[in-house]
Backbone as a ProteinNet text record, in pm:
[ID]
protein_1_A
[PRIMARY]
XXXXXXXXXXXXXXXXXXXXXXXXXXXXXXXXXXXXXXXXXXXXXXXXXXXXXXXXXXXXXXXXXXXXXXXXXXXXXXXXXXXXXXXXXXXXXXXXXXXXXXXXXXXXXXXXXXXXXXXXXXXXXXXX
[TERTIARY]
-8061	-8028	-8156.4	-8140.5	-8237.9	-8216.7	-8214.5	-8214.5	-8254.3	-8196.4	-8303.6	-8304.9	-8453.9	-8467.9	-8466.4	-8483.9	-8440.4	-8567.9	-8700.9	-8837.4	-8838.9	-8813.7	-8794.1	-8694.3	-8576.7	-8482.8	-8526	-8578.3	-8669.9	-8780.1	-8827.1	-8949.4	-8947.3	-8814.2	-8766.7	-8735.9	-8594.8	-8533.7	-8631.7	-8717.5	-8841.4	-8997.8	-8944.1	-9045.4	-9215.9	-9199.5	-9352.5	-9426.4	-9549.5	-9655.8	-9633.9	-9572.2	-9544.8	-9384.6	-9375.2	-9204.1	-9215.8	-9119.4	-9070	-9063.1	-9089.5	-9083.8	-8952.2	-8941.6	-8801.7	-8714.6	-8755.2	-8693.4	-8605.4	-8645.2	-8617.5	-8417.6	-8426.7	-8288.4	-8197.2	-8253.2	-8176.2	-8126	-8187.4	-8124.3	-7999.2	-7927.5	-7813.2	-7898.4	-7820.2	-7876.8	-7803	-7827.4	-7737.8	-7831.9	-7783.3	-7786.8	-7729.7	-7761.7	-7654.2	-7597.4	-7495.3	-7415.7	-7466.7	-7585.8	-7666.4	-7746.9	-7798.6	-7869.2	-7836.2	-7687.3	-7588.7	-7661.8	-7637.9	-7656	-7808.5	-7910.8	-8067.2	-8047.6	-8029.5	-8065.3	-8010.1	-7879.7	-7831.3	-7886.1	-7942.8	-7995.6	-8144.4	-8199.6	-8320.4	-8330.1	-8220.8	-8206.7	-8162.6	-8062.8	-8034.9	-8143.9	-8240.2	-8287.9	-8397.2	-8448.2	-8558.1	-8472.9	-8331.2	-8286.1	-8254.2	-8252.9	-8268.1	-8126.7	-8019.1	-7866.9	-7813.4	-7861.9	-7830.5	-7912.4	-8030.2	-8115.8	-8127.7	-8087.6	-8141.7	-7941.4	-7867.5	-7717.7	-7668.3	-7675.5	-7615.7	-7716.1	-7828.4	-7873.4	-7895.3	-7883.3	-7855.4	-7712.5	-7597.8	-7472.4	-7488.5	-7534.2	-7554.1	-7638.6	-7763.7	-7798.5	-7737.1	-7636.5	-7569.5	-7456.1	-7405.6	-7328.6	-7349.4	-7502.2	-7532.7	-7566	-7525.5	-7580.2	-7436.8	-7423.2	-7331.1	-7372.8	-7281.2	-7294.9	-7234.4	-7289.7	-7279.2	-7228.3	-7087.1	-7059.1	-7143.7	-7102.3	-7157.5	-7067.4	-7080.4	-6946.2	-6958.9	-6890.3	-6902.1	-7032.6	-7034	-7131	-7258.9	-7310.9	-7373.5	-7465.5	-7342.7	-7393.1	-7471.1	-7367.1	-7414.3	-7543.7	-7548.8	-7686.2	-7853.9	-7779.8	-7857.6	-7892	-7828.6	-7852.1	-7922.5	-7972.2	-8012.8	-8142.1	-8289.8	-8402.6	-8444.4	-8569.8	-8633.4	-8765	-8830.8	-8954.5	-9076.6	-9000.3	-9132.7	-9046.6	-9157.9	-9063.9	-9009.4	-8854.8	-8833.7	-8752.7	-8740.4	-8690.3	-8547.2	-8487.1	-8312.6	-8234.4	-8301	-8263.9	-8291.3	-8420.7	-8494	-8394.3	-8375.8	-8303.3	-8159.9	-8100.5	-7964.2	-7985.6	-8078.4	-8096.6	-8157.2	-8225.5	-8259.2	-8130	-8042.4	-7945.8	-7858.6	-7837.2	-7749.3	-7831.6	-7970.8	-8001	-7980.7	-7984.8	-7974.6	-7804.5	-7707.4	-7557.6	-7576	-7625.5	-7607.6	-7697.1	-7770.9	-7821.3	-7794.4	-7701.6	-7607.2	-7460.3	-7457	-7334.6	-7384.4	-7510.7	-7554.7	-7607.3	-7651.5	-7691.2	-7870.7	-7947.5	-8065.8	-8120.9	-8176	-8212.7	-8371	-8412.2	-8587.6	-8506.1	-8619.2	-8683.7	-8775.6	-8648.3	-8777.7	-8798.5	-8935.8	-8966.1	-9081.8	-9119	-9219.8	-9300.9	-9218.7	-9211.5	-9269.8	-9427.3	-9490.1	-9459.8	-9373.2	-9316.6	-9174.9	-9124.5	-8997	-9070.1	-9184.7	-9193.4	-9264.9	-9317.4	-9379.9	-9265.3	-9177.3	-9081.1	-8944.5	-8950.5	-8878.9	-8939.8	-9100.8	-9208.8	-9170.4	-9165.8	-9145.5	-9011.1	-8932.5	-8785.3	-8808	-8916.9	-8894	-8834.3	-8811.2	-8734.8	-8850.5	-8822.3	-8891.7	-8894.9	-9019.8	-9029.3	-9128.2	-9012.9	-9070.3	-9264.3	-9315.1	-9440.8	-9464.9	-9406.1	-9405.4	-9534.3
3493.3	3650.1	3694.7	3853.7	3920.1	4049.7	4056.4	4179.4	4307.4	4372.1	4512.8	4613.3	4641.4	4725.2	4832.6	4995.3	5123.6	5157.6	5102.3	5151.1	5086.2	5023.3	4941.4	5045.2	5065.6	5151.6	5277.1	5371.1	5475.6	5441.5	5343.1	5408.7	5340.6	5299.6	5266.6	5435.9	5467.5	5578.6	5724.6	5678.6	5825.8	5827.4	5669.3	5625.4	5696.8	5609.2	5595.1	5524	5480.6	5445.1	5282	5276.1	5108.1	5083.1	5006.5	4981.6	4836.7	4778.2	4647.3	4626.2	4461.5	4438.8	4405.7	4433.1	4463.4	4341.8	4249	4120.4	4129.6	4184.6	4209.4	4226.2	4369.7	4390	4336.9	4187.9	4093.3	3990.4	4001.7	3902	3930.7	3865.3	3901.1	3973.5	4105.8	4215	4250.8	4217.1	4301.5	4329.1	4444.5	4553.4	4543	4601.6	4674.8	4778.3	4813.4	4937.4	5011.9	4999.9	5116.2	5145.8	5089.8	5142	5273.7	5278	5386.8	5512.5	5520.4	5631.5	5687.8	5583.2	5609.5	5645	5614.2	5678.9	5815.9	5838.7	5974.3	6031.3	5998.1	6112.1	6172.7	6045.1	6101.6	6184	6158.7	6275.8	6374	6379.7	6537.7	6582.2	6549.9	6606.3	6648.9	6576.2	6641.6	6731.8	6756.9	6851.1	6766.3	6657.5	6562.1	6541.5	6550.3	6496.9	6502.8	6671.9	6700.4	6599.3	6586.5	6573.1	6400.5	6266	6165.2	6138	6229.7	6110	6027.5	6053.5	5969.6	5799.8	5852.5	5723.6	5666.7	5720.8	5653.1	5581.6	5622.3	5590.8	5425.9	5433.2	5342.2	5220	5246.3	5147.5	5088.6	5169.7	5112.4	5032.9	5068.3	4982.3	4827.3	4827.6	4700.5	4584.1	4682.3	4605	4553.4	4453.8	4357.3	4453.8	4514.6	4600.7	4550.3	4478.2	4412.5	4513.2	4482.1	4613.2	4566.6	4645.7	4668.6	4584.8	4486	4414.5	4368.5	4326.5	4343.8	4205.4	4066.1	3979.2	4065.8	4154.1	4203.8	4324	4347.9	4461.4	4417	4299.4	4244.6	4198.1	4132.2	4095.2	4161.2	4301.8	4416.7	4462	4389.4	4485.3	4324	4220	4108.7	4175.5	4093.5	4109.7	4033.3	4098.3	4026.1	3995.7	3891.1	3863	3942.8	4013.1	4161.2	4298	4401.6	4526.1	4586.9	4627.6	4694.9	4818.1	4877.5	5011.8	4974.9	5106.2	5050.5	5058.5	5101.8	5050.6	4935.4	4907.9	4774	4646.8	4704.9	4602.7	4553.3	4653.5	4662.7	4547.9	4579.4	4569.2	4367.9	4389.3	4168.2	4161.8	4210.5	4159.9	4100.4	4246.9	4166.5	4066.4	4049.7	3937.4	3824.7	3769	3701.2	3678	3744.4	3720.6	3633.2	3712.1	3602.7	3473.8	3436.5	3317.7	3238.6	3295.4	3211.4	3131.9	3236.7	3192.3	3096.9	3047.5	2915.9	2998.4	3105.7	3205	3186.9	3204.8	3161.4	3302.6	3416.9	3506.3	3526.7	3629.4	3685.2	3854.3	3904.7	4003.6	4143.1	4234.2	4283.6	4411.9	4464.7	4593.3	4590.1	4759.9	4793.1	4862.5	4834.2	4893.8	4735.6	4799.6	4680.3	4636.2	4739.8	4681.4	4618.5	4634.4	4576.5	4401.5	4421.4	4304.6	4183.3	4247.3	4164.1	4103.7	4200.1	4160.5	4009.4	4069.7	3956.3	3819.8	3825.4	3699.4	3611.3	3697.1	3643.9	3592.9	3586.7	3512.3	3456.1	3425.6	3298.6	3356.9	3469.5	3550.6	3500.6	3467.9	3482.2	3625.9	3672.3	3825.6	3797.1	3912.7	3881.7	3943.1	3895.6	3957.9	4101.2	4213.8	4291.2	4406.3
3508.5	3501.5	3441.1	3481.7	3422.7	3342.3	3193.5	3121.7	3168.9	3217.8	3251.3	3146.2	3071	3005.3	3022.1	2970.3	2985.3	3103.3	3043	3087.5	3201.2	3258.2	3412.7	3482.5	3450.3	3502.3	3536.7	3414.5	3466.8	3545.7	3548.6	3630.5	3767.8	3767.8	3937.6	3971.3	3869.1	3973.9	3927.4	3884	3858	3951.4	4041.2	4144	4069.5	3900.4	3862.3	3935.5	3896.4	3945.5	3957.2	3809.8	3787.1	3846.8	3916.9	3982.4	3990.8	3962.1	3956.2	4097.8	4134.2	4256.6	4338.7	4476.9	4525.9	4545.6	4502.9	4472.4	4321.2	4260.6	4109.6	4133.8	4230.1	4233.1	4347.5	4399	4435.4	4296.5	4187.1	4112.2	4035	3953.4	3873.2	3752.1	3764.3	3641	3511.8	3442.4	3288.3	3190.2	3139.3	3054.6	2913.5	2816.2	2740.3	2790.4	2704.5	2753.5	2737.1	2600.8	2580.5	2696.7	2799.5	2925.6	2972.9	2972.2	3018.8	2946.4	2846.3	2755.4	2757.5	2740.1	2743.3	2863.2	3029	3110.5	3131.3	3101.9	3104.4	3041.7	2903	2789.8	2906.2	2907.1	2977.6	3092.5	3161.9	3310	3294.1	3154.9	3142.4	3087.2	2962.8	2912.7	3031.6	3161.5	3275.6	3362.2	3338	3433.8	3596.1	3571.1	3710.5	3796.8	3714	3694.8	3848.6	3935.6	4050.2	4138.5	4139.9	4221.8	4198.8	4102.8	4078.9	4032.1	4011.7	3911.1	4015.6	4169	4229.3	4229.9	4244.5	4218.8	4065.1	3970	3831.9	3865.6	3938.8	3947.4	4006.4	4115.2	4183.8	4124.4	4048.8	3996.2	3884.9	3819.3	3702.4	3747.5	3883.8	3990.4	3962	4000.5	4014	3910	3742.4	3653	3565.1	3559.4	3478.9	3306.2	3240.9	3152.6	2997	2928.2	2793.5	2685	2658.8	2560.8	2413.5	2312.3	2192	2099.2	2147.7	2058.7	1914.1	1818.5	1728.6	1646.3	1726	1735.5	1770.6	1857.9	1913.6	1802.2	1709.5	1662.9	1519.9	1489.5	1372.2	1361.6	1495.4	1529.9	1473.6	1512	1536.8	1402.1	1329.1	1172.6	1064.7	1135	1083.7	1116.5	1044.1	1031.8	1189.4	1198.8	1344.3	1309.8	1387.5	1336.1	1346.9	1365.5	1377.4	1387.2	1350.4	1318.5	1476.2	1448	1566.5	1577.4	1664.3	1633.1	1688.7	1616.2	1664	1756.1	1874	2027	2038.1	2018.7	2077.4	2043.2	1883.7	1817.1	1849.9	1905.9	1972.4	2142.2	2170.9	2311.7	2295.5	2186.3	2150.9	2133.7	2011.3	2006.6	2106.3	2216.8	2306	2386.3	2417	2485.7	2380.4	2267.8	2215.3	2185	2217.4	2271.5	2365.9	2450.1	2598.6	2600.6	2529.6	2495.2	2435.8	2306.3	2230.8	2298.7	2424.2	2500.8	2638.4	2614.5	2712.4	2828.5	2854.1	2981.4	2912.2	3020.5	3039	3078.5	3003.8	3027.5	3000.9	3117.9	3130.2	3127.9	3031.6	2995	3109.7	3174.2	3209.1	3144.7	3122.9	3021.6	3061.2	3048	3079.5	2886.4	2793.8	2660.6	2609.4	2548.1	2484.7	2360.4	2279.4	2134.7	2186.3	2298.4	2317.2	2333.7	2448.6	2504.9	2395.7	2287.3	2195.4	2104.3	2078.1	1977.9	2062.6	2187.9	2262.2	2272.7	2283.2	2291.1	2148.7	2019	1924.4	1888.4	1942.2	1951.2	2088.1	2139.8	2221	2359.1	2399.1	2533.5	2601.5	2730.4	2850.1	2916.1	2928.6	2968.7	3092	3191.5	3319.5	3367.5	3454.6	3442.6	3537	3485.7	3582.4	3623.6
[MASK]
++++++++++++++++++++++++++++++++++++++++++++++++++++++++++++++++++++++++++++++++++++++++++++++++++++++++++++++++++++++++++++++++

């Protein structure tokens, strides 16, 4: 199972120079419900809803979204082995929730800080 970070989703949607391999989209993808809010906030901030809205909806439809349930939120309140930003804490807490449920999860991210924090937690990170 691949946990999809917003940085990878946006790179895909916006056609950035760095893009995940096509095979990534054949994997079982999961993310926090937070992904939905992060994507739409950035799409609206760039006035891209009319040109990219359908692509956002299609992408979100392919991803299993994990709710920000009390156990996830409780974990995000606890310390991490390295400094993390608030949204990163929520993503990492979501990954840890999945791992505690016995799931094997790899993180797909272009965010260097999230990458480092995930590695500090022992999370496998895809080389993109």
